[in-house]
DOFI-358862 format. One line per field, with one value per residue: residue in one letter; z, y negated, x of N, C-alpha, C in turn; residue number from 1. Coordinates in steps of 0.05 Angstrom, whole numbers, plus 5000, padded with zeros to 4 digits. Last residue first. Layout:
REM residues N
res: A | ...
n_up: Z | ...
n_north: Y | ...
n_east: X | ...
ca_up: Z | ...
ca_north: Y | ...
ca_east: X | ...
c_up: Z | ...
c_north: Y | ...
c_east: X | ...
n: NUM | ...
//
This chain:
REM residues 123
res: X | X | X | X | X | X | X | X | X | X | X | X | X | X | X | X | X | X | X | X | X | X | X | X | X | X | X | X | X | X | X | X | X | X | X | X | X | X | X | X | X | X | X | X | X | X | X | X | X | X | X | X | X | X | X | X | X | X | X | X | X | X | X | X | X | X | X | X | X | X | X | X | X | X | X | X | X | X | X | X | X | X | X | X | X | X | X | X | X | X | X | X | X | X | X | X | X | X | X | X | X | X | X | X | X | X | X | X | X | X | X | X | X | X | X | X | X | X | X | X | X | X | X
n_up: 5036 | 5085 | 5123 | 5184 | 5199 | 5199 | 5268 | 5301 | 5319 | 5343 | 5302 | 5240 | 5189 | 5144 | 5117 | 5120 | 5073 | 5080 | 5130 | 5117 | 5073 | 5110 | 5146 | 5106 | 5093 | 5134 | 5145 | 5116 | 5139 | 5186 | 5177 | 5162 | 5168 | 5197 | 5225 | 5238 | 5294 | 5341 | 5395 | 5437 | 5494 | 5538 | 5578 | 5611 | 5666 | 5670 | 5681 | 5668 | 5626 | 5601 | 5619 | 5579 | 5535 | 5533 | 5546 | 5484 | 5452 | 5470 | 5494 | 5542 | 5589 | 5593 | 5596 | 5548 | 5511 | 5527 | 5497 | 5453 | 5452 | 5470 | 5427 | 5374 | 5359 | 5327 | 5304 | 5289 | 5288 | 5286 | 5332 | 5329 | 5292 | 5335 | 5342 | 5336 | 5377 | 5417 | 5423 | 5427 | 5390 | 5377 | 5350 | 5309 | 5274 | 5238 | 5269 | 5290 | 5356 | 5389 | 5385 | 5428 | 5474 | 5519 | 5515 | 5528 | 5532 | 5480 | 5445 | 5375 | 5311 | 5250 | 5190 | 5152 | 5157 | 5156 | 5100 | 5070 | 5095 | 5058 | 5003 | 5012 | 5012 | 4984 | 4999
n_north: 4920 | 4889 | 4834 | 4794 | 4725 | 4670 | 4652 | 4639 | 4638 | 4603 | 4578 | 4603 | 4551 | 4547 | 4572 | 4633 | 4645 | 4637 | 4659 | 4717 | 4714 | 4718 | 4758 | 4796 | 4795 | 4803 | 4857 | 4908 | 4929 | 4953 | 4985 | 5039 | 5041 | 5001 | 4980 | 4924 | 4876 | 4829 | 4795 | 4729 | 4690 | 4669 | 4694 | 4711 | 4694 | 4641 | 4633 | 4679 | 4691 | 4637 | 4660 | 4707 | 4682 | 4645 | 4682 | 4711 | 4664 | 4661 | 4723 | 4749 | 4752 | 4805 | 4820 | 4810 | 4835 | 4887 | 4893 | 4900 | 4937 | 4986 | 4977 | 4989 | 5016 | 4986 | 4918 | 4855 | 4795 | 4728 | 4675 | 4648 | 4639 | 4614 | 4637 | 4586 | 4535 | 4523 | 4554 | 4613 | 4645 | 4712 | 4759 | 4812 | 4863 | 4921 | 4988 | 5051 | 5071 | 5067 | 5010 | 4987 | 4986 | 4972 | 4907 | 4873 | 4822 | 4808 | 4823 | 4817 | 4801 | 4839 | 4830 | 4793 | 4797 | 4851 | 4853 | 4823 | 4854 | 4899 | 4871 | 4849 | 4898 | 4955 | 5026
n_east: 5320 | 5278 | 5263 | 5230 | 5215 | 5224 | 5215 | 5179 | 5117 | 5079 | 5049 | 5038 | 5041 | 4964 | 4942 | 4921 | 4950 | 5003 | 5014 | 5008 | 5054 | 5093 | 5078 | 5090 | 5144 | 5172 | 5163 | 5175 | 5209 | 5169 | 5132 | 5128 | 5057 | 5001 | 4950 | 4930 | 4899 | 4889 | 4868 | 4861 | 4850 | 4817 | 4824 | 4866 | 4855 | 4874 | 4933 | 4951 | 4940 | 4976 | 5020 | 5040 | 5033 | 5079 | 5120 | 5116 | 5123 | 5179 | 5205 | 5221 | 5191 | 5130 | 5079 | 5054 | 5089 | 5076 | 5031 | 5041 | 5079 | 5048 | 5006 | 5038 | 5101 | 5134 | 5108 | 5102 | 5064 | 5043 | 5012 | 4968 | 4909 | 4848 | 4786 | 4723 | 4726 | 4765 | 4814 | 4845 | 4892 | 4912 | 4965 | 4966 | 5007 | 5025 | 5054 | 5046 | 5009 | 4968 | 4918 | 4871 | 4840 | 4870 | 4857 | 4828 | 4844 | 4844 | 4783 | 4790 | 4767 | 4765 | 4806 | 4827 | 4878 | 4891 | 4882 | 4918 | 4961 | 4960 | 4962 | 5013 | 5039 | 5013 | 5020
ca_up: 5014 | 5078 | 5102 | 5167 | 5195 | 5177 | 5249 | 5303 | 5296 | 5358 | 5319 | 5263 | 5201 | 5169 | 5104 | 5138 | 5073 | 5062 | 5134 | 5129 | 5072 | 5092 | 5151 | 5121 | 5073 | 5124 | 5161 | 5097 | 5118 | 5191 | 5177 | 5155 | 5177 | 5179 | 5226 | 5218 | 5279 | 5321 | 5383 | 5422 | 5476 | 5506 | 5562 | 5582 | 5661 | 5661 | 5681 | 5704 | 5642 | 5593 | 5627 | 5607 | 5547 | 5534 | 5562 | 5524 | 5451 | 5474 | 5473 | 5527 | 5583 | 5590 | 5617 | 5575 | 5508 | 5528 | 5538 | 5461 | 5447 | 5486 | 5442 | 5373 | 5375 | 5325 | 5325 | 5280 | 5297 | 5272 | 5320 | 5341 | 5292 | 5312 | 5351 | 5331 | 5367 | 5414 | 5445 | 5419 | 5414 | 5376 | 5366 | 5304 | 5288 | 5245 | 5249 | 5283 | 5326 | 5398 | 5376 | 5411 | 5446 | 5516 | 5510 | 5515 | 5552 | 5496 | 5469 | 5400 | 5335 | 5270 | 5215 | 5153 | 5153 | 5175 | 5107 | 5073 | 5099 | 5089 | 5014 | 5007 | 5033 | 4982 | 4999
ca_north: 4925 | 4920 | 4848 | 4821 | 4760 | 4678 | 4656 | 4624 | 4658 | 4618 | 4560 | 4615 | 4573 | 4538 | 4545 | 4605 | 4649 | 4626 | 4637 | 4709 | 4724 | 4692 | 4732 | 4797 | 4786 | 4772 | 4842 | 4884 | 4924 | 4931 | 4956 | 5023 | 5056 | 5018 | 5000 | 4940 | 4892 | 4845 | 4806 | 4750 | 4704 | 4657 | 4698 | 4716 | 4720 | 4644 | 4609 | 4671 | 4706 | 4639 | 4630 | 4702 | 4698 | 4633 | 4663 | 4723 | 4678 | 4638 | 4696 | 4737 | 4735 | 4795 | 4820 | 4798 | 4794 | 4868 | 4892 | 4877 | 4914 | 4976 | 4977 | 4963 | 5016 | 5011 | 4947 | 4883 | 4815 | 4756 | 4695 | 4637 | 4655 | 4607 | 4633 | 4614 | 4557 | 4507 | 4526 | 4602 | 4636 | 4684 | 4739 | 4783 | 4852 | 4889 | 4973 | 5029 | 5067 | 5072 | 5032 | 4981 | 4998 | 5000 | 4920 | 4898 | 4841 | 4817 | 4810 | 4834 | 4792 | 4826 | 4841 | 4803 | 4775 | 4845 | 4873 | 4818 | 4827 | 4897 | 4880 | 4831 | 4883 | 4928 | 5001
ca_east: 5325 | 5298 | 5256 | 5257 | 5220 | 5215 | 5244 | 5201 | 5130 | 5096 | 5069 | 5044 | 5057 | 5001 | 4940 | 4917 | 4921 | 4988 | 5015 | 4987 | 5024 | 5089 | 5083 | 5060 | 5125 | 5177 | 5161 | 5160 | 5208 | 5199 | 5131 | 5152 | 5082 | 5017 | 4966 | 4929 | 4919 | 4879 | 4889 | 4847 | 4867 | 4822 | 4795 | 4875 | 4855 | 4841 | 4912 | 4951 | 4931 | 4942 | 5014 | 5034 | 5011 | 5049 | 5117 | 5114 | 5096 | 5163 | 5205 | 5237 | 5194 | 5158 | 5094 | 5043 | 5085 | 5098 | 5029 | 5018 | 5079 | 5068 | 4989 | 5028 | 5080 | 5124 | 5110 | 5102 | 5089 | 5048 | 5039 | 4992 | 4928 | 4873 | 4812 | 4743 | 4701 | 4738 | 4814 | 4817 | 4882 | 4894 | 4948 | 4968 | 4984 | 5034 | 5035 | 5063 | 5018 | 4988 | 4934 | 4897 | 4829 | 4872 | 4892 | 4805 | 4837 | 4867 | 4792 | 4787 | 4791 | 4752 | 4795 | 4796 | 4867 | 4890 | 4863 | 4889 | 4958 | 4964 | 4929 | 4994 | 5042 | 5025 | 4993
c_up: 4997 | 5048 | 5095 | 5141 | 5179 | 5177 | 5232 | 5283 | 5292 | 5345 | 5334 | 5279 | 5230 | 5180 | 5129 | 5139 | 5104 | 5060 | 5107 | 5128 | 5085 | 5083 | 5134 | 5137 | 5077 | 5103 | 5155 | 5118 | 5106 | 5168 | 5174 | 5154 | 5156 | 5170 | 5205 | 5224 | 5255 | 5305 | 5361 | 5402 | 5462 | 5486 | 5539 | 5569 | 5631 | 5660 | 5679 | 5708 | 5665 | 5609 | 5621 | 5619 | 5567 | 5542 | 5558 | 5538 | 5481 | 5475 | 5482 | 5498 | 5563 | 5589 | 5621 | 5602 | 5535 | 5530 | 5539 | 5494 | 5461 | 5476 | 5469 | 5403 | 5389 | 5338 | 5315 | 5294 | 5282 | 5282 | 5311 | 5329 | 5304 | 5318 | 5328 | 5338 | 5360 | 5403 | 5442 | 5434 | 5406 | 5391 | 5361 | 5330 | 5291 | 5266 | 5257 | 5267 | 5317 | 5369 | 5384 | 5411 | 5427 | 5485 | 5493 | 5505 | 5551 | 5511 | 5476 | 5421 | 5354 | 5295 | 5231 | 5181 | 5162 | 5179 | 5147 | 5092 | 5097 | 5100 | 5043 | 5014 | 5037 | 5009 | 5001
c_north: 4947 | 4908 | 4860 | 4828 | 4774 | 4715 | 4671 | 4624 | 4638 | 4638 | 4585 | 4597 | 4579 | 4555 | 4528 | 4586 | 4635 | 4624 | 4622 | 4679 | 4706 | 4691 | 4712 | 4766 | 4789 | 4773 | 4810 | 4856 | 4900 | 4924 | 4940 | 5004 | 5041 | 5030 | 5017 | 4960 | 4916 | 4862 | 4817 | 4761 | 4724 | 4669 | 4680 | 4711 | 4731 | 4675 | 4626 | 4646 | 4701 | 4668 | 4634 | 4685 | 4698 | 4654 | 4652 | 4697 | 4696 | 4654 | 4678 | 4720 | 4724 | 4769 | 4813 | 4795 | 4793 | 4842 | 4872 | 4880 | 4889 | 4955 | 4962 | 4953 | 5000 | 5033 | 4974 | 4898 | 4831 | 4770 | 4717 | 4644 | 4640 | 4626 | 4627 | 4618 | 4588 | 4531 | 4515 | 4574 | 4613 | 4672 | 4712 | 4772 | 4817 | 4879 | 4935 | 5009 | 5043 | 5087 | 5040 | 5010 | 4998 | 5011 | 4953 | 4910 | 4871 | 4829 | 4818 | 4818 | 4810 | 4814 | 4828 | 4812 | 4777 | 4810 | 4859 | 4833 | 4817 | 4873 | 4890 | 4846 | 4858 | 4915 | 4980
c_east: 5330 | 5304 | 5284 | 5246 | 5234 | 5206 | 5218 | 5219 | 5158 | 5122 | 5082 | 5052 | 5048 | 5004 | 4962 | 4924 | 4909 | 4954 | 4993 | 4984 | 5004 | 5056 | 5071 | 5059 | 5099 | 5152 | 5155 | 5148 | 5196 | 5202 | 5147 | 5147 | 5093 | 5044 | 4975 | 4953 | 4909 | 4899 | 4870 | 4878 | 4850 | 4837 | 4802 | 4845 | 4860 | 4839 | 4875 | 4934 | 4939 | 4930 | 4979 | 5018 | 5010 | 5025 | 5084 | 5097 | 5091 | 5127 | 5178 | 5233 | 5211 | 5167 | 5123 | 5052 | 5068 | 5096 | 5062 | 5023 | 5073 | 5076 | 5018 | 5021 | 5069 | 5109 | 5117 | 5116 | 5084 | 5070 | 5022 | 5018 | 4954 | 4902 | 4831 | 4779 | 4722 | 4734 | 4778 | 4821 | 4857 | 4893 | 4939 | 4952 | 4986 | 5010 | 5043 | 5043 | 5035 | 5008 | 4963 | 4905 | 4850 | 4860 | 4887 | 4840 | 4829 | 4867 | 4824 | 4793 | 4766 | 4767 | 4781 | 4787 | 4834 | 4877 | 4865 | 4873 | 4931 | 4942 | 4936 | 4969 | 5020 | 5030 | 5018
n: 123 | 122 | 121 | 120 | 119 | 118 | 117 | 116 | 115 | 114 | 113 | 112 | 111 | 110 | 109 | 108 | 107 | 106 | 105 | 104 | 103 | 102 | 101 | 100 | 99 | 98 | 97 | 96 | 95 | 94 | 93 | 92 | 91 | 90 | 89 | 88 | 87 | 86 | 85 | 84 | 83 | 82 | 81 | 80 | 79 | 78 | 77 | 76 | 75 | 74 | 73 | 72 | 71 | 70 | 69 | 68 | 67 | 66 | 65 | 64 | 63 | 62 | 61 | 60 | 59 | 58 | 57 | 56 | 55 | 54 | 53 | 52 | 51 | 50 | 49 | 48 | 47 | 46 | 45 | 44 | 43 | 42 | 41 | 40 | 39 | 38 | 37 | 36 | 35 | 34 | 33 | 32 | 31 | 30 | 29 | 28 | 27 | 26 | 25 | 24 | 23 | 22 | 21 | 20 | 19 | 18 | 17 | 16 | 15 | 14 | 13 | 12 | 11 | 10 | 9 | 8 | 7 | 6 | 5 | 4 | 3 | 2 | 1
//
């Protein structure tokens, strides 16, 4: 499956509350974290992982990246009620991470604010 097809699937997926993390898969893929200020969530981070549920859990408890600190802060402030997640399971996601990010930013019309780097691509 092409990176653009996977990106389109992620873009169209419905948001789920970050508090329902147990519903996320224990498999490889790409995911988006959204933050709702007013009406619908704004994509603030797009990532990839070989174990989506574990990685989303790490965002809540680690302090390695700016997104981690933001997620932790939101759970401290209000139990994470304004945080949302969505994902697409896909194998070999690492090689196309940069493509997913670029595709999502084009669809959104902005670069997700916590994606500080362009992402990895493999040759």
